[in-house]
N, C-alpha and C positions, 0 to 999 in steps of 0.2 A: 421274277426271273423265269418262272415257268411259262408265263404268258410270252415272254421274249423267246423262249425256247420253242414254243408252239409256232410263233410267227416264222421263225427260221425253218423249222421242220416242214411247215406248210409250203414254204417257198423252195427249200433246197433238199427236202426229204431228211431222213434221220442222219445220213452221213454228214450233213451240213451242220449238225448240232455239235458245236465244240464249246469248250469253256470260254474261249476268246470271243467267239461270235455271240454267245449268250451275254457275256459281260458287256460287250459293246452295245448290243441292242437294249439291254436293261440299264445301261449307264452306271455299271458297277465295275469293280476290278475282277480279273480272272481269279485272284486269290479268294475273293468272297464267294465266287461260284464254287470253287473247290472246298472251301470251308463249309458251305451249306450242304453240298451234295456229295462230298468226298471224292467223287470221280465222275467222269463223263457217263459211265455206266449207271451210276447212282442217279444222275440227272435224267437219263433216258427212262429209267424205271419210275422215277417220280413224275415225269412228264406223261408216261403211260397212265398212271393213277389219275392224274389231272384230266387226261383225255377221256378215260373211261367214265368219269363222273359227268362228262358233257356230251356223250354220244348216245346213239339210239339204245345201246345196251344198258344205259342208266335208267331206262323207263321202268316204272313200277305201276301196277294197277291191281285193284282188288276185284273180287267177285261182284261188287256193287258199281263198278265203273260203267259209265254211260247210262245211268238211270234205269228207267223202266222198260228199256228195249228188251225184246226176247233174247235169250242167250246167244243164239247164232248171230243176231244183228249186233250184239255187244262185241262179239269176237271180231266181226268184220269192221266195226267202228274202231276198235283198238288197232287192228292191223292197218287200216287206212290212216289213222293218226300218225303212226310211225312211218309209213311209206311217204306220206305227204311231207314229213320233216326232212327227208333225205336230201332232196336237191339243195335246200338252204343250208345244209351242214356238210356239203360235199368235201370241203377241206379236211374236216375232222374225220369223215368216213374214209377218205383216201389215206390219211395218216394211220387210222386204225388198221387198214389193210397192210400198210408198211410194217406195223408192229406184228401183225399176224405172220408175215413172212419172217421177221426177226425171231419170232417165237419158235420157229422150226429148229433153231440152233441156240436158243437162249432159254434155259429151263424156267427161270423165274418169270420171264415175259409170257411164256407159254401157260404157266399156271394161272397167272393173273387174267389172261384173256379167256382161258377156259372157265375160270370162276365167273367172270363177267357174263359170258355167253350162257352159262348155266343159270345164273340169276335172271337173265333176260328171258330165257325159255320158261323158267319157273313163274315169271310174272304173268304168263298166259294161262297157267294151270287152273286158277279158280274159274276163269271164263270157260275153259274147256270142260271142267267138271260140271259146270252149270249146263252146258250144252248137252252133255251125256245124260244128266239127270232129267232134263226137260224132254228128251226124246230117246229113251233107252233102246227102243226097237231099231232105230236108225243107226245107232252107234254100237251095235252088238260087236264085241271083240275089240273095241277101240278103247284106249285108255286116255285119261286126261293128259298124262305125260306125252303120249303120242300125238294128240291133237295140238298141244302146246308146242311141241317140237316142230310140227309142220308150219304153224303160224310164224314162229320165230325164223324158221328156215326161209319162208317166203320173203319176209322183210330183209333178211340177210342177202338173199338173192337179188332183191331190188337194189340193195345198197351196192352190190357189185356192179349192177347195170348202170347205176348213177355214176360210179367212178369210171367205168370203161366207155360208156356212151352217154354222156350227160345230155346231149341234144336229142338223142333218140329215145331217152327214157320218158315214158308217158304214164303218169300216175293213174289217170282215169282208165287207160287201156289195161294196165296191170290189174287194177281193182275189178274191172269188168270181167276180166279173164278169171280171176279168183272167184268172183261171184258165180260165174257160170259153172266152175268146177264144184263149188259148194252146193249149188242148187241142182246139180246133176243127180243127186241122190246117192244112196248106197248101192252101188252095183257090184256084182261079184266079179272080181278080177282074177 
């Protein structure tokens, strides 16, 4: 039923997710949808959980990700991996942003999205800590949380670009720009 709800939401947005539509798509009765989810709101919250398990914010990586590369290269590889996934998961990313908007007036949705974004940001923290440990003079005054936040924010910004301008989004151009920023060194701003 959640897969059916996703297909409907991807096509018609969240407003199109009704018990009747999900039941028809899943080949079950509307009563079974209500029995399982109790309400359309319950269905939408469960669909959000399903979606969060399958979007970019579900990614996890440890400090040993990407083998023996230097720490900064590992961070770039992790960001690249996530940015490269975005165009192929555009429907899910677009639906994630629909939920993001819903979260402005739905406290449970907001909490779930915030928790997922926190986990996603935190997945970059071991790589960020390794970067700082490898070159402490370069990262004076920088925290692992701060670097992790910037990495996650870059990917989230690319996700927004994929949704808003899928034909204009260029992974290589985005990564080249990030590399130029990273290699610019620590300048006083």
